[in-house]
C-alpha positions, 0 to 999 in steps of 0.5 A, spaced: 567 150 746 564 143 747 557 143 747 553 139 751 550 134 745 558 133 743 560 131 750 554 126 750 556 123 744 564 123 746 562 119 752 557 114 749 562 113 743 567 112 749 563 106 752 564 101 747 565 095 751 572 092 751 574 085 754 579 088 759 574 091 764 572 090 772 572 083 773 564 083 774 564 075 773 570 073 777 572 078 783 565 082 783 560 077 781 556 078 787 556 085 787 549 088 786 550 094 780 546 097 775 549 099 768 548 107 768 546 110 761 550 116 760 544 120 758 541 118 765 548 120 768 548 127 765 541 129 767 542 127 774 549 131 774 545 137 771 539 136 777 545 136 782 548 143 779 541 146 778 539 144 786 545 148 788 543 154 785 536 154 789 534 156 796 534 151 801 527 151 802 526 150 794 531 145 793 528 139 790 528 132 792 533 128 787 532 121 784 533 117 790 536 111 786 542 115 784 548 115 788 550 122 792 554 127 787 556 133 790 555 139 786 562 142 787 565 135 784 562 136 777 567 140 773 563 145 768 566 149 762 566 157 760 559 155 758 556 152 764 556 145 760 558 139 764 565 136 762 564 129 763 571 127 761 574 131 766 568 128 771 571 121 769 578 123 771 576 126 777 573 120 780 578 115 778 584 118 780 588 115 785 586 117 792 592 121 795 591 117 801 585 111 803 586 112 811 582 117 814 581 119 822 574 122 823 572 125 830 569 119 833 576 115 831 579 121 835 575 120 841 576 112 841 584 113 841 588 114 847 595 113 849 595 106 848 591 105 842 590 109 835 583 108 831 583 110 824 578 108 818 576 108 811 570 110 808 566 109 801 560 112 799 554 110 803 548 106 800 550 107 792 556 109 789 558 111 782 563 107 779 566 108 772 569 101 769 576 104 766 577 099 761 570 097 759 568 105 758 562 104 762 558 107 768 555 103 774 551 104 780 554 100 785 550 098 791 555 099 797 550 097 803 546 091 800 544 089 807 541 095 808 534 095 812 531 101 816 538 104 817 537 108 811 532 112 814 537 115 820 544 113 816 549 118 819 553 117 812 548 120 808 548 127 812 552 132 815 560 132 813 559 126 809 555 130 804 556 137 805 563 137 803 566 135 795 572 133 798 569 127 802 565 125 796 571 125 791 575 121 796 570 116 798 568 115 790 576 114 788 577 109 793 571 105 791 573 106 784 580 104 785 577 098 789 573 095 783 578 097 778 584 095 781 583 090 787 590 088 787 593 095 787 588 097 792 590 092 797 597 094 796 596 101 797 592 100 803 597 095 807 603 100 805 599 106 809 597 101 815 604 099 815 607 106 815 602 108 821 604 102 825 611 103 824 610 110 826 606 109 832 610 103 835 608 101 842 601 103 840 595 098 838 593 100 831 585 099 831 582 100 823 575 101 822 573 098 815 567 102 812 565 108 817 561 109 811 558 103 806 559 096 807 563 089 805 559 090 799 562 084 795 566 077 798 572 080 794 572 086 798 572 082 805 577 077 803 582 083 802 580 086 809 581 079 812 588 078 808 590 085 810 589 083 817 592 077 817 598 079 813 600 085 818 599 081 824 604 075 821 609 081 820 608 082 828 605 089 828 600 090 834 594 091 829 586 090 830 581 090 824 573 092 826 567 094 823 559 094 823 556 090 817 549 088 815 551 082 811 550 076 814 555 072 810 561 077 813 558 075 820 558 068 819 565 068 815 571 065 819 575 071 822 582 072 826 581 074 833 583 081 832 578 082 826 571 084 830 565 084 827 558 088 829 552 085 826 547 091 825 540 090 828 537 094 822 539 090 817 534 087 812 530 081 813 534 077 808 541 078 811 538 078 818 535 071 817 543 068 816 545 070 822 544 067 829 542 074 832 542 072 839 550 069 839 552 075 834 556 081 837 551 087 834 549 094 834 543 097 835 540 104 833 536 106 839 530 111 837 530 117 840 523 116 843 526 111 847 531 116 851 530 124 849 526 125 855 531 123 859 537 128 856 538 135 859 537 140 854 541 147 853 538 154 854 535 154 846 531 147 848 534 145 841 540 141 843 542 137 848 546 140 854 553 138 855 559 138 860 566 141 859 568 135 856 563 135 851 559 129 854 551 129 854 548 130 861 542 127 864 536 131 866 535 127 873 540 123 877 535 117 876 535 118 868 540 113 867 537 108 871 531 109 867 534 109 861 537 102 863 530 099 865 527 101 858 533 098 854 532 092 858 525 091 857 525 093 849 531 089 847 531 083 852 537 084 856 539 083 863 539 091 866 545 089 870 549 088 864 548 095 861 553 100 862 555 107 860 561 108 855 565 111 860 564 105 865 566 101 860 573 104 859 574 103 866 573 096 865 579 092 862 578 088 856 576 081 856 575 081 864 571 075 864 564 078 863 560 080 857 557 087 857 552 091 853 554 099 852 550 105 851 553 110 846 550 117 847 548 121 841 555 125 841 561 125 846 563 118 846 567 114 841 567 107 838 571 103 843 565 098 844 565 096 837 572 094 838 572 090 844 570 082 844 567 083 851 561 087 849 555 084 846 551 089 844 553 097 843 546 101 844 547 107 839 543 112 841 540 115 835 543 122 833 
């Protein structure tokens, strides 16, 4: 059996720098990264496994500077030693498919359109430079600000299931190690979906988790959008970002970007916030008293269609008043998600849309005639 010490020696020996590695100097020179010592990684993986064995109330807080790793994705041998080479193989394999379709995308689709997405790890991702034999922690959300406290991609299904961690991490590793292959594979997947859904608009969300963490990544996204459009497909790209340069970059009309108001100050200063299409996470204290609770008192009450209910006939109007006062927008411009769906896109008027904590889709982020998407905090 391979001992833990021998595994450590194997991985350290394999990490002798090579000339051919992730092109940090050219393609990804602007990417924020930290070289990860193998001893530190092994310690973190052991902490993750140890935490898995503890009852929920006794689980320890792991190092917040380390990327999320799901315990179910860490291979061990018969002696419960971590198999580091197998772990490397696991996170650097080619993902079976890059494209996904989460619940919000399903709510955003209808008979005329189909919404799909891709995701990478939120906040920080674990990357293994295949040629350079070196681990890195990559900042996948370089513009993150107060959003880190409410990030939905750091809870729920995003961290509960090993398959999600593995898929997102493989996508990130493919992008950084082989950016050209990443582009080729993704454009092929998108083209197949376009052909299979002839007559529908294919709406693709970049980064339902993570962000455009490097210029090269955004260039790939822009190139794919242009190439599919030029090929005659009914295709649209969109996304949320906290990176100011992405907002300011020239983009085709069918590439819609929403600047997130909870970006850090450095990125916010780069953007004309009043002119930009943006999204705002509305804190719970601004609206929870207006929503009806179910019999348990813990959850929001919903109708048969899964839509959250207001507790009084006047509650919606009160919410619009509060949003108008808080964010300085015309109250008459604020509409509900369902009201927006009944209004044809680009009807000549600009609206601000309320998206409830659950039950609504993501169409407001896809439309250029929606100025602000008010995302009520989950």
